[in-house]
C-alpha positions as a LaTeX table, in Angstrom:
\begin{tabular}{lrrr}
\hline
Residue & $x$ (\AA) & $y$ (\AA) & $z$ (\AA) \\
\hline
Met1 & 143.96 & 111.43 & 130.43 \\
Thr2 & 141.80 & 109.46 & 127.99 \\
Glu3 & 138.04 & 109.89 & 127.49 \\
Ala4 & 137.47 & 107.04 & 129.97 \\
Gly5 & 139.51 & 108.86 & 132.60 \\
Met6 & 142.40 & 106.42 & 132.34 \\
Pro7 & 145.92 & 107.90 & 132.47 \\
Leu8 & 147.69 & 107.83 & 129.12 \\
Gln9 & 150.47 & 105.23 & 129.00 \\
Arg10 & 152.90 & 104.19 & 126.38 \\
Ala11 & 152.12 & 100.84 & 124.72 \\
Gly12 & 155.35 & 99.34 & 126.07 \\
Glu13 & 154.13 & 99.86 & 129.64 \\
Leu14 & 150.83 & 97.99 & 129.16 \\
Ala15 & 150.12 & 94.28 & 129.68 \\
Gly16 & 150.21 & 91.93 & 126.73 \\
Val17 & 152.49 & 91.06 & 123.89 \\
Pro18 & 152.04 & 92.88 & 120.57 \\
Asp19 & 151.01 & 90.67 & 117.65 \\
Glu20 & 150.22 & 91.13 & 113.96 \\
Phe21 & 146.48 & 91.68 & 114.47 \\
Gln22 & 144.73 & 95.03 & 114.24 \\
Arg23 & 141.77 & 95.58 & 116.58 \\
Leu24 & 138.42 & 96.97 & 115.48 \\
Trp25 & 136.68 & 97.98 & 118.72 \\
Thr26 & 132.89 & 97.70 & 118.40 \\
Pro27 & 131.32 & 97.76 & 121.88 \\
His28 & 127.86 & 98.49 & 120.45 \\
Arg29 & 127.83 & 94.90 & 119.06 \\
Met30 & 127.27 & 93.59 & 122.62 \\
Ala31 & 123.53 & 93.98 & 121.92 \\
Tyr32 & 123.79 & 91.18 & 119.34 \\
Ile33 & 125.86 & 88.95 & 121.62 \\
Glu34 & 123.46 & 89.41 & 124.51 \\
Ala35 & 120.47 & 88.62 & 122.23 \\
Gly36 & 121.80 & 85.10 & 121.72 \\
Pro37 & 122.27 & 83.04 & 118.56 \\
Glu38 & 118.62 & 83.14 & 117.43 \\
Pro39 & 117.04 & 86.42 & 118.54 \\
Leu40 & 114.32 & 86.20 & 115.85 \\
Arg41 & 113.14 & 82.67 & 116.59 \\
Asp42 & 110.17 & 83.43 & 118.84 \\
Val43 & 109.05 & 86.93 & 117.82 \\
Cys44 & 108.62 & 88.53 & 114.39 \\
Pro45 & 110.81 & 91.65 & 114.59 \\
Phe46 & 108.66 & 93.45 & 112.01 \\
Cys47 & 105.50 & 92.88 & 114.06 \\
Ala48 & 107.27 & 93.86 & 117.31 \\
Ala49 & 109.07 & 97.03 & 116.11 \\
Pro50 & 106.02 & 99.25 & 115.50 \\
Lys51 & 104.66 & 98.36 & 118.97 \\
Arg52 & 107.76 & 99.90 & 120.55 \\
Ser53 & 108.75 & 103.54 & 120.72 \\
Asp54 & 110.37 & 104.82 & 117.54 \\
Val55 & 113.76 & 104.92 & 119.25 \\
Asp56 & 113.53 & 101.40 & 120.69 \\
Gly57 & 112.07 & 99.93 & 117.48 \\
Leu58 & 114.54 & 101.82 & 115.23 \\
Val59 & 111.49 & 103.21 & 113.39 \\
Val60 & 112.16 & 106.30 & 111.27 \\
Ala61 & 108.71 & 106.84 & 109.72 \\
Arg62 & 105.16 & 105.49 & 110.09 \\
Gly63 & 102.45 & 105.43 & 107.46 \\
Lys64 & 98.91 & 104.04 & 107.47 \\
Thr65 & 99.71 & 100.56 & 106.13 \\
Ala66 & 103.53 & 100.46 & 106.19 \\
Tyr67 & 106.52 & 101.90 & 108.02 \\
Ala68 & 110.29 & 102.29 & 107.69 \\
Leu69 & 112.91 & 101.17 & 110.21 \\
Leu70 & 116.64 & 100.71 & 110.35 \\
Asn71 & 118.06 & 97.24 & 109.86 \\
Leu72 & 119.53 & 95.91 & 113.12 \\
Phe73 & 122.08 & 93.99 & 111.01 \\
Pro74 & 122.91 & 96.61 & 108.33 \\
Tyr75 & 124.96 & 96.12 & 105.20 \\
Asn76 & 125.83 & 99.84 & 105.32 \\
Ser77 & 125.04 & 102.77 & 107.60 \\
Gly78 & 121.51 & 103.93 & 106.85 \\
His79 & 120.27 & 100.50 & 105.68 \\
Leu80 & 116.49 & 100.84 & 105.98 \\
Met81 & 113.66 & 98.40 & 105.54 \\
Val82 & 110.11 & 99.21 & 104.52 \\
Cys83 & 107.47 & 96.83 & 105.90 \\
Pro84 & 103.71 & 96.54 & 105.91 \\
Tyr85 & 102.20 & 96.41 & 109.38 \\
Arg86 & 100.31 & 93.26 & 108.37 \\
His87 & 102.21 & 90.01 & 108.79 \\
Ile88 & 102.33 & 88.76 & 105.20 \\
Ala89 & 105.16 & 86.80 & 103.63 \\
Thr90 & 105.24 & 87.83 & 99.98 \\
Tyr91 & 104.64 & 90.85 & 97.78 \\
Asp92 & 101.72 & 89.24 & 95.95 \\
Gln93 & 99.81 & 89.07 & 99.27 \\
Ala94 & 100.01 & 92.86 & 99.73 \\
Thr95 & 96.96 & 95.01 & 99.06 \\
Ala96 & 97.05 & 97.81 & 96.49 \\
Asp97 & 97.21 & 100.35 & 99.36 \\
Glu98 & 100.17 & 98.52 & 100.95 \\
Val99 & 102.03 & 98.32 & 97.63 \\
Ala100 & 101.46 & 102.04 & 97.01 \\
Glu101 & 102.61 & 103.04 & 100.48 \\
Ile102 & 105.66 & 100.74 & 100.42 \\
Gly103 & 106.61 & 102.43 & 97.15 \\
Ala104 & 106.02 & 105.95 & 98.47 \\
Ile105 & 107.98 & 105.29 & 101.67 \\
Thr106 & 110.81 & 103.79 & 99.61 \\
Gln107 & 110.97 & 106.92 & 97.44 \\
Thr108 & 111.01 & 109.17 & 100.51 \\
Ala109 & 113.69 & 106.98 & 102.13 \\
Met110 & 115.88 & 107.43 & 99.06 \\
Arg111 & 115.48 & 111.21 & 99.14 \\
Val112 & 116.15 & 111.40 & 102.89 \\
Leu113 & 119.17 & 109.08 & 102.77 \\
Arg114 & 120.62 & 111.03 & 99.83 \\
Glu115 & 120.24 & 114.26 & 101.84 \\
Val116 & 121.49 & 112.89 & 105.18 \\
Ser117 & 124.30 & 110.60 & 104.04 \\
Arg118 & 125.27 & 111.98 & 100.64 \\
Cys119 & 125.13 & 108.47 & 99.16 \\
Asp120 & 125.88 & 107.86 & 95.49 \\
Gly121 & 123.31 & 105.13 & 94.83 \\
Phe122 & 121.10 & 102.41 & 96.32 \\
Asn123 & 120.49 & 98.70 & 96.39 \\
Ile124 & 116.74 & 98.13 & 96.72 \\
Gly125 & 115.15 & 94.73 & 96.88 \\
Met126 & 113.11 & 92.02 & 98.53 \\
Asn127 & 114.25 & 88.50 & 99.33 \\
Gln128 & 111.08 & 86.45 & 99.61 \\
Gly129 & 111.39 & 83.04 & 101.20 \\
Arg130 & 114.31 & 81.51 & 103.06 \\
Val131 & 115.63 & 79.92 & 99.85 \\
Ala132 & 115.80 & 83.43 & 98.32 \\
Gly133 & 117.89 & 84.75 & 101.21 \\
Ala134 & 115.24 & 86.25 & 103.49 \\
Gly135 & 116.49 & 86.38 & 107.07 \\
Val136 & 112.91 & 86.91 & 108.23 \\
Asp137 & 110.88 & 85.04 & 105.65 \\
Gly138 & 107.46 & 85.32 & 107.30 \\
His139 & 107.08 & 89.11 & 107.08 \\
Leu140 & 107.47 & 91.05 & 103.83 \\
His141 & 110.15 & 93.72 & 103.92 \\
Gln142 & 111.99 & 95.75 & 101.31 \\
His143 & 115.63 & 96.73 & 101.81 \\
Val144 & 116.85 & 100.22 & 100.95 \\
Val145 & 120.64 & 100.16 & 101.19 \\
Pro146 & 122.59 & 103.38 & 100.55 \\
Arg147 & 125.83 & 102.93 & 98.62 \\
Trp148 & 128.87 & 105.14 & 98.11 \\
Ala149 & 131.53 & 104.94 & 95.43 \\
Thr150 & 134.06 & 104.31 & 98.19 \\
Asp151 & 132.06 & 102.04 & 100.54 \\
Ala152 & 133.67 & 98.74 & 99.57 \\
Asn153 & 136.79 & 97.54 & 101.34 \\
Phe154 & 138.50 & 94.26 & 102.15 \\
Phe155 & 136.72 & 93.55 & 105.46 \\
Pro156 & 133.68 & 91.71 & 104.05 \\
Ile157 & 135.80 & 89.57 & 101.74 \\
Ile158 & 138.68 & 88.66 & 104.01 \\
Ala159 & 137.28 & 88.96 & 107.53 \\
Lys160 & 133.49 & 88.63 & 107.01 \\
Thr161 & 133.22 & 91.99 & 108.79 \\
Lys162 & 131.36 & 95.18 & 107.86 \\
Ala163 & 132.85 & 98.46 & 109.04 \\
Leu164 & 129.98 & 100.80 & 109.92 \\
Pro165 & 131.03 & 104.40 & 110.61 \\
Gln166 & 127.91 & 105.40 & 112.58 \\
Leu167 & 125.96 & 103.87 & 115.45 \\
Leu168 & 122.34 & 102.85 & 114.77 \\
Gly169 & 120.94 & 105.39 & 117.22 \\
Glu170 & 122.79 & 108.25 & 115.53 \\
Val171 & 121.61 & 107.16 & 112.08 \\
Arg172 & 117.99 & 106.73 & 113.26 \\
Glu173 & 118.00 & 110.20 & 114.80 \\
Ala174 & 119.38 & 111.85 & 111.65 \\
Val175 & 117.06 & 110.03 & 109.23 \\
Ala176 & 113.95 & 110.51 & 111.39 \\
Ala177 & 114.72 & 114.23 & 111.82 \\
Ala178 & 115.11 & 114.71 & 108.05 \\
Trp179 & 111.92 & 112.77 & 107.18 \\
Pro180 & 109.26 & 115.09 & 105.74 \\
Gly181 & 106.65 & 115.96 & 108.35 \\
Ala182 & 108.94 & 114.97 & 111.22 \\
\hline
\end{tabular}
């Protein structure tokens, strides 16, 4: 028997004709399909996330002026974003307190991700404005992307696909549990 309770069968006894394609089963991606082509059009996700529970908003840590959450569309497992609570578009609009807390949360995120995921390095940055590549250009956010020496493969280049070895919920739970003061 399989995990789903289906009897094990040999491939030759199943329906369908084998072809040259390999299958990458990702049932968790149904959340994106069900959200529709423009899930961010009507609501700022960075204003909405902190109003939800930490689990539902993918929030891993909350500060006074800023917070950290997992990216719903990650480049790698553990891809976090640090955002001010205030809806501001660019870094120069942030207060000194927001800048300081964004920096402190970013440093803590690096330490936690290094501990939890054993990453080798990070990409950290802000894309400000649609022309600069910001997917959500109305709300400032800084990306903290863990990287490993072996994380690159052919999927992104050939198939425009990222292989993510962990589900978002599992990553959020591990990062939130390892966050100081959690």
